[in-house]
DRENDO-1510 file (C-alpha; in Angstrom, 1 decimal, always signed):
<recs>
REC; n; res; u; v; w
REC; 1; MET; +85.6; +113.8; +92.8 .
REC; 2; HIS; +88.1; +116.6; +92.1 .
REC; 3; PRO; +91.4; +115.3; +90.8 .
REC; 4; TYR; +94.1; +117.9; +90.3 .
REC; 5; ASN; +95.6; +115.9; +87.4 .
REC; 6; GLU; +93.9; +113.4; +85.2 .
REC; 7; ALA; +94.1; +111.8; +81.8 .
REC; 8; ILE; +90.7; +110.5; +80.6 .
REC; 9; LEU; +91.2; +108.5; +77.4 .
REC; 10; GLY; +87.8; +108.9; +75.8 .
REC; 11; THR; +84.7; +106.9; +75.6 .
REC; 12; SER; +84.5; +103.8; +73.4 .
REC; 13; PRO; +81.5; +102.4; +71.5 .
REC; 14; LEU; +81.2; +100.1; +74.5 .
REC; 15; ASP; +81.0; +103.1; +76.8 .
REC; 16; ILE; +84.3; +102.1; +78.6 .
REC; 17; LYS; +86.1; +105.1; +80.2 .
REC; 18; ILE; +89.7; +104.6; +81.1 .
REC; 19; GLY; +91.3; +107.3; +83.2 .
REC; 20; PHE; +94.6; +107.9; +84.9 .
REC; 21; HIS; +94.3; +110.2; +87.9 .
REC; 22; THR; +96.5; +111.9; +90.4 .
REC; 23; ARG; +95.1; +113.2; +93.7 .
REC; 24; SER; +96.6; +114.7; +96.8 .
REC; 25; GLU; +96.1; +113.3; +100.3 .
REC; 26; GLY; +92.6; +114.0; +101.4 .
REC; 27; TYR; +89.0; +113.1; +101.2 .
REC; 28; SER; +86.6; +112.6; +98.3 .
REC; 29; PRO; +83.0; +113.0; +99.6 .
REC; 30; LEU; +80.1; +110.6; +99.2 .
REC; 31; HIS; +79.0; +110.2; +95.6 .
REC; 32; TRP; +77.6; +107.5; +93.3 .
REC; 33; HIS; +77.4; +106.8; +89.6 .
REC; 34; GLU; +75.5; +104.4; +87.2 .
REC; 35; ALA; +78.7; +102.9; +86.0 .
REC; 36; LEU; +80.6; +100.0; +87.5 .
REC; 37; GLU; +83.9; +101.4; +88.8 .
REC; 38; ILE; +87.3; +99.6; +88.8 .
REC; 39; LEU; +90.0; +101.1; +90.9 .
REC; 40; TYR; +93.7; +100.2; +90.7 .
REC; 41; PRO; +96.1; +102.4; +92.6 .
REC; 42; LEU; +99.6; +102.7; +91.2 .
REC; 43; ASN; +101.0; +104.0; +94.5 .
REC; 44; GLY; +99.8; +105.0; +97.9 .
REC; 45; GLU; +96.9; +103.6; +99.9 .
REC; 46; SER; +93.3; +104.5; +100.3 .
REC; 47; ASP; +90.3; +103.8; +102.5 .
REC; 48; ILE; +87.2; +103.3; +100.4 .
REC; 49; PHE; +83.8; +103.6; +102.3 .
REC; 50; ILE; +81.1; +101.8; +100.3 .
REC; 51; GLU; +77.6; +102.3; +101.7 .
REC; 52; GLY; +79.1; +102.9; +105.2 .
REC; 53; THR; +81.5; +99.9; +105.2 .
REC; 54; PRO; +85.2; +100.7; +105.1 .
REC; 55; TYR; +87.6; +98.8; +102.8 .
REC; 56; HIS; +91.4; +99.3; +102.8 .
REC; 57; GLN; +93.1; +99.3; +99.4 .
REC; 58; LYS; +96.9; +99.2; +98.9 .
REC; 59; ASN; +98.8; +100.0; +95.7 .
REC; 60; LYS; +98.5; +97.4; +92.9 .
REC; 61; GLN; +95.3; +96.0; +94.4 .
REC; 62; LEU; +92.1; +95.8; +92.5 .
REC; 63; LEU; +88.8; +97.1; +94.1 .
REC; 64; VAL; +85.4; +97.3; +92.4 .
REC; 65; VAL; +82.6; +99.7; +93.3 .
REC; 66; ASP; +79.4; +98.3; +91.9 .
REC; 67; SER; +77.0; +100.6; +90.0 .
REC; 68; ASN; +74.8; +102.9; +92.1 .
REC; 69; LYS; +76.8; +102.2; +95.3 .
REC; 70; VAL; +77.2; +105.3; +97.5 .
REC; 71; HIS; +80.9; +105.6; +98.3 .
REC; 72; SER; +83.7; +108.0; +99.4 .
REC; 73; THR; +87.5; +107.8; +99.4 .
REC; 74; GLU; +90.2; +108.9; +101.7 .
REC; 75; HIS; +93.7; +109.0; +100.1 .
REC; 76; LYS; +96.8; +108.5; +102.1 .
REC; 77; GLY; +100.3; +109.9; +101.3 .
REC; 78; ASN; +101.3; +113.0; +99.4 .
REC; 79; SER; +99.7; +112.0; +96.2 .
REC; 80; ALA; +97.9; +109.0; +94.9 .
REC; 81; MET; +98.1; +107.9; +91.3 .
REC; 82; PHE; +95.6; +105.4; +90.1 .
REC; 83; LEU; +93.9; +103.8; +87.1 .
REC; 84; CYS; +90.1; +104.3; +87.2 .
REC; 85; ILE; +87.8; +102.5; +84.7 .
REC; 86; HIS; +84.1; +103.1; +84.4 .
REC; 87; ILE; +81.8; +100.9; +82.3 .
REC; 88; THR; +78.0; +100.8; +82.4 .
REC; 89; LYS; +76.2; +97.5; +82.8 .
REC; 90; LYS; +73.8; +98.6; +80.1 .
REC; 91; SER; +76.6; +98.5; +77.6 .
REC; 92; LEU; +77.3; +94.9; +78.5 .
REC; 93; GLU; +73.8; +93.6; +78.1 .
REC; 94; TRP; +74.4; +92.4; +74.5 .
REC; 95; TYR; +77.1; +90.1; +75.8 .
REC; 96; PHE; +75.5; +89.1; +79.1 .
REC; 97; PRO; +71.8; +89.9; +79.2 .
REC; 98; LYS; +71.4; +89.2; +82.9 .
REC; 99; ILE; +74.2; +91.6; +83.9 .
REC; 100; GLN; +71.8; +94.0; +85.6 .
REC; 101; ASP; +70.8; +91.3; +88.1 .
REC; 102; TYR; +74.3; +90.7; +89.2 .
REC; 103; ARG; +76.1; +92.4; +92.1 .
REC; 104; VAL; +79.8; +92.5; +91.9 .
REC; 105; CYS; +81.7; +92.2; +95.2 .
REC; 106; CYS; +85.5; +92.4; +94.8 .
REC; 107; TYR; +87.5; +93.9; +97.7 .
REC; 108; PRO; +91.2; +93.0; +98.4 .
REC; 109; ASP; +90.6; +91.9; +102.0 .
REC; 110; MET; +87.8; +89.6; +101.1 .
REC; 111; VAL; +89.5; +87.6; +98.3 .
REC; 112; THR; +89.7; +83.9; +99.3 .
REC; 113; ASP; +92.7; +81.7; +98.8 .
REC; 114; GLU; +90.7; +79.8; +96.2 .
REC; 115; LEU; +90.0; +82.9; +94.1 .
REC; 116; PHE; +93.4; +84.6; +94.7 .
REC; 117; PRO; +94.9; +83.3; +91.3 .
REC; 118; VAL; +91.9; +84.8; +89.4 .
REC; 119; TYR; +92.2; +88.0; +91.4 .
REC; 120; LEU; +96.0; +88.2; +90.6 .
REC; 121; SER; +95.3; +87.7; +86.9 .
REC; 122; MET; +92.9; +90.6; +86.9 .
REC; 123; CYS; +95.5; +92.8; +88.7 .
REC; 124; GLN; +98.0; +91.8; +86.0 .
REC; 125; CYS; +95.5; +92.9; +83.3 .
REC; 126; LEU; +95.3; +96.3; +84.8 .
REC; 127; LYS; +99.1; +96.5; +85.2 .
REC; 128; SER; +99.3; +95.8; +81.5 .
REC; 129; VAL; +96.8; +98.6; +80.7 .
REC; 130; THR; +99.1; +100.9; +82.6 .
REC; 131; GLU; +102.2; +99.7; +80.8 .
REC; 132; LEU; +100.5; +100.2; +77.4 .
REC; 133; TYR; +99.5; +103.7; +78.4 .
REC; 134; MET; +103.1; +104.5; +79.4 .
REC; 135; LYS; +104.4; +103.2; +76.0 .
REC; 136; ASN; +101.8; +105.3; +74.2 .
REC; 137; THR; +101.2; +102.6; +71.6 .
REC; 138; PRO; +98.8; +103.6; +68.7 .
REC; 139; THR; +96.6; +100.6; +69.5 .
REC; 140; PHE; +96.4; +101.4; +73.2 .
REC; 141; LEU; +92.6; +101.7; +73.4 .
REC; 142; LEU; +92.1; +98.6; +71.4 .
REC; 143; GLU; +94.4; +96.5; +73.5 .
REC; 144; SER; +93.3; +98.0; +76.8 .
REC; 145; GLU; +89.6; +97.5; +76.2 .
REC; 146; GLY; +90.3; +93.8; +75.5 .
REC; 147; LEU; +92.1; +93.6; +78.8 .
REC; 148; VAL; +89.2; +95.4; +80.6 .
REC; 149; LEU; +86.7; +93.0; +79.1 .
REC; 150; GLN; +88.8; +90.1; +80.4 .
REC; 151; VAL; +88.6; +91.6; +83.9 .
REC; 152; ILE; +84.8; +92.1; +83.6 .
REC; 153; SER; +84.4; +88.5; +82.5 .
REC; 154; ASN; +86.3; +87.2; +85.5 .
REC; 155; LEU; +84.3; +89.6; +87.8 .
REC; 156; ILE; +81.0; +88.1; +86.6 .
REC; 157; LEU; +82.2; +84.5; +86.7 .
REC; 158; HIS; +84.0; +84.6; +90.1 .
REC; 159; PHE; +83.1; +87.8; +92.1 .
REC; 160; ALA; +79.4; +88.3; +91.3 .
REC; 161; ASN; +76.1; +86.7; +92.1 .
REC; 162; ASP; +72.5; +87.2; +91.2 .
REC; 163; SER; +71.0; +86.5; +94.6 .
REC; 164; VAL; +69.3; +89.3; +96.5 .
REC; 165; PRO; +69.4; +89.3; +100.3 .
REC; 166; LEU; +66.1; +89.3; +102.2 .
REC; 167; SER; +66.8; +92.8; +103.3 .
REC; 168; GLY; +67.5; +93.9; +99.8 .
REC; 169; ASP; +64.3; +96.0; +99.3 .
REC; 170; THR; +64.9; +97.8; +102.6 .
REC; 171; ASP; +68.5; +98.5; +101.8 .
REC; 172; LYS; +67.5; +99.7; +98.3 .
REC; 173; PHE; +65.0; +102.1; +99.8 .
REC; 174; ALA; +67.5; +103.5; +102.2 .
REC; 175; MET; +70.2; +104.0; +99.5 .
REC; 176; ASN; +67.7; +105.7; +97.2 .
REC; 177; ARG; +67.1; +108.2; +100.0 .
REC; 178; ILE; +70.8; +108.7; +100.5 .
REC; 179; ARG; +71.2; +109.3; +96.8 .
REC; 180; ASP; +68.4; +111.9; +97.0 .
REC; 181; ILE; +70.3; +113.6; +99.8 .
REC; 182; ILE; +73.6; +113.6; +97.9 .
REC; 183; GLY; +71.9; +115.1; +94.9 .
REC; 184; TYR; +70.3; +117.8; +97.0 .
REC; 185; VAL; +73.6; +118.7; +98.6 .
REC; 186; GLU; +75.4; +118.9; +95.3 .
REC; 187; ALA; +72.7; +121.3; +94.0 .
REC; 188; HIS; +72.6; +123.5; +97.1 .
REC; 189; PHE; +75.9; +123.3; +99.0 .
REC; 190; THR; +76.7; +126.9; +98.0 .
REC; 191; GLU; +73.6; +128.1; +99.8 .
REC; 192; PRO; +72.5; +128.0; +103.5 .
REC; 193; VAL; +71.3; +124.4; +104.1 .
REC; 194; CYS; +69.4; +123.5; +107.2 .
REC; 195; LEU; +68.4; +120.1; +108.5 .
REC; 196; GLN; +64.7; +120.8; +108.2 .
REC; 197; ASP; +65.0; +121.5; +104.4 .
REC; 198; VAL; +66.6; +118.1; +103.8 .
REC; 199; ALA; +64.2; +116.3; +106.1 .
REC; 200; ASP; +61.3; +117.9; +104.3 .
REC; 201; LEU; +62.7; +116.6; +101.0 .
REC; 202; LEU; +62.4; +113.1; +102.3 .
REC; 203; GLY; +59.1; +113.7; +104.1 .
REC; 204; ILE; +60.4; +112.7; +107.5 .
REC; 205; GLY; +61.1; +114.5; +110.8 .
REC; 206; LYS; +64.4; +116.3; +111.5 .
REC; 207; GLU; +65.5; +114.1; +114.4 .
REC; 208; TYR; +64.7; +110.9; +112.5 .
REC; 209; PHE; +66.6; +112.2; +109.4 .
REC; 210; CYS; +69.7; +112.8; +111.6 .
REC; 211; ARG; +69.6; +109.3; +113.0 .
REC; 212; PHE; +69.0; +107.8; +109.5 .
REC; 213; PHE; +71.9; +109.6; +107.9 .
REC; 214; LYS; +74.3; +108.8; +110.7 .
REC; 215; LYS; +73.3; +105.1; +110.7 .
REC; 216; ASN; +73.7; +104.7; +107.0 .
REC; 217; MET; +76.7; +106.9; +106.3 .
REC; 218; GLY; +78.7; +106.8; +109.6 .
REC; 219; ILE; +78.9; +110.6; +109.9 .
REC; 220; SER; +76.5; +113.4; +110.7 .
REC; 221; PHE; +74.8; +115.2; +107.9 .
REC; 222; LEU; +76.4; +118.5; +108.8 .
REC; 223; ASN; +79.8; +117.0; +108.8 .
REC; 224; TYR; +79.1; +115.5; +105.3 .
REC; 225; LEU; +77.9; +118.9; +104.1 .
REC; 226; ASN; +81.0; +120.6; +105.3 .
REC; 227; GLN; +83.2; +117.9; +103.6 .
REC; 228; VAL; +81.5; +118.5; +100.3 .
REC; 229; ARG; +82.0; +122.3; +100.6 .
REC; 230; ALA; +85.7; +121.7; +101.5 .
REC; 231; ALA; +86.2; +119.4; +98.5 .
REC; 232; HIS; +84.8; +122.1; +96.2 .
REC; 233; ILE; +87.0; +124.7; +97.8 .
REC; 234; TYR; +90.0; +122.5; +97.3 .
REC; 235; HIS; +89.2; +122.3; +93.6 .
REC; 236; ASP; +88.8; +126.1; +93.3 .
REC; 237; LEU; +92.0; +126.7; +95.2 .
REC; 238; ILE; +94.1; +124.9; +92.5 .
REC; 239; HIS; +92.0; +126.1; +89.5 .
REC; 240; THR; +91.6; +129.8; +90.3 .
REC; 241; ASP; +93.5; +132.7; +91.8 .
REC; 242; ASP; +90.6; +133.9; +93.9 .
REC; 243; PRO; +91.4; +134.8; +97.5 .
REC; 244; VAL; +90.8; +132.1; +100.0 .
REC; 245; GLN; +88.0; +134.1; +101.7 .
REC; 246; VAL; +86.2; +134.5; +98.4 .
REC; 247; VAL; +86.5; +130.8; +97.6 .
REC; 248; MET; +85.3; +129.9; +101.1 .
REC; 249; GLU; +82.2; +132.0; +100.9 .
REC; 250; LYS; +81.4; +131.1; +97.3 .
REC; 251; ASN; +81.2; +127.5; +98.4 .
REC; 252; GLY; +78.9; +127.9; +101.3 .
REC; 253; PHE; +81.2; +128.4; +104.3 .
REC; 254; THR; +80.5; +131.3; +106.5 .
REC; 255; ASN; +82.3; +130.3; +109.7 .
REC; 256; GLN; +86.1; +130.8; +109.2 .
REC; 257; LYS; +87.1; +128.8; +112.2 .
REC; 258; LEU; +84.9; +125.8; +111.2 .
REC; 259; PHE; +86.3; +126.0; +107.7 .
REC; 260; ASN; +89.9; +126.0; +108.8 .
REC; 261; LYS; +89.3; +123.0; +111.1 .
REC; 262; THR; +87.4; +121.0; +108.5 .
REC; 263; PHE; +90.0; +121.7; +105.7 .
REC; 264; LYS; +92.9; +120.7; +107.9 .
REC; 265; ILE; +91.3; +117.4; +109.0 .
REC; 266; LEU; +90.5; +116.5; +105.4 .
REC; 267; TYR; +93.7; +117.6; +103.6 .
REC; 268; GLY; +96.3; +117.8; +106.4 .
REC; 269; CYS; +97.3; +121.3; +105.6 .
REC; 270; THR; +95.9; +124.9; +105.3 .
REC; 271; PRO; +94.4; +126.3; +102.1 .
REC; 272; SER; +97.5; +128.6; +101.6 .
REC; 273; GLN; +99.8; +125.6; +101.9 .
REC; 274; ILE; +97.8; +123.9; +99.1 .
REC; 275; ARG; +98.6; +126.8; +96.8 .
REC; 276; LYS; +102.3; +126.8; +97.7 .
REC; 277; THR; +102.7; +123.1; +96.9 .
REC; 278; GLN; +100.5; +122.9; +93.8 .
REC; 279; PRO; +100.6; +125.3; +90.9 .
REC; 280; THR; +97.3; +126.8; +89.8 .
REC; 281; GLN; +95.7; +124.9; +87.0 .
REC; 282; LYS; +93.3; +126.8; +84.9 .
</recs>
């Protein structure tokens, strides 16, 4: 959510966003977006949690997060560089009218031997996008979007289906609730947030809310809330010169001990060490 270095190469008429990002070791909290997301790490490894299910991704492996899927990322290593592509299904309807009915499922550990050659060809396309970017060719966007469309075509043909599981309506209802919670936290994380407030938002009891969130996301709500605050603090630490105490309080943390513990777990170091290893970027 908060890369400390990124190159986003504009939005095309097809609404394709091609970005090269660099992030430090650490955690990107739960989030979601309307666009289909294609991730291709250039180095390092990551654990991607998609609607509560973990997937491991190594460098030079393609992974797709389908539109509207709640997910989070834990990066491993000192820094992770990766290619990130966003494209909305709406923009593809002219080419493939039924695209909204299809669900893309492409994770490295789940690729079968039969589909591995197709998967490898998609990885090669994304490698070529990276090489074109490094060469800084004047036709970079034109060539890259052609390669991205090849990847999308293969995803639809080989890694997507239009069948909806019997539990689809129930799962959709749960995920809509999760998205409401995420939106609420993003709007209010700088303020005091209590469990009853969020439970009231959904019209359910506090105890049921706690069980619901833990079941669907694998962590407690308060743990998630603190992770969101820590991620925003991390961003402010490398983009401002404000004292750590000021940044901490501005982003909703009032307990110094809890903040230090949460930050160290997520980023493997202290806030002061972050500023020593990374120059402030304003």
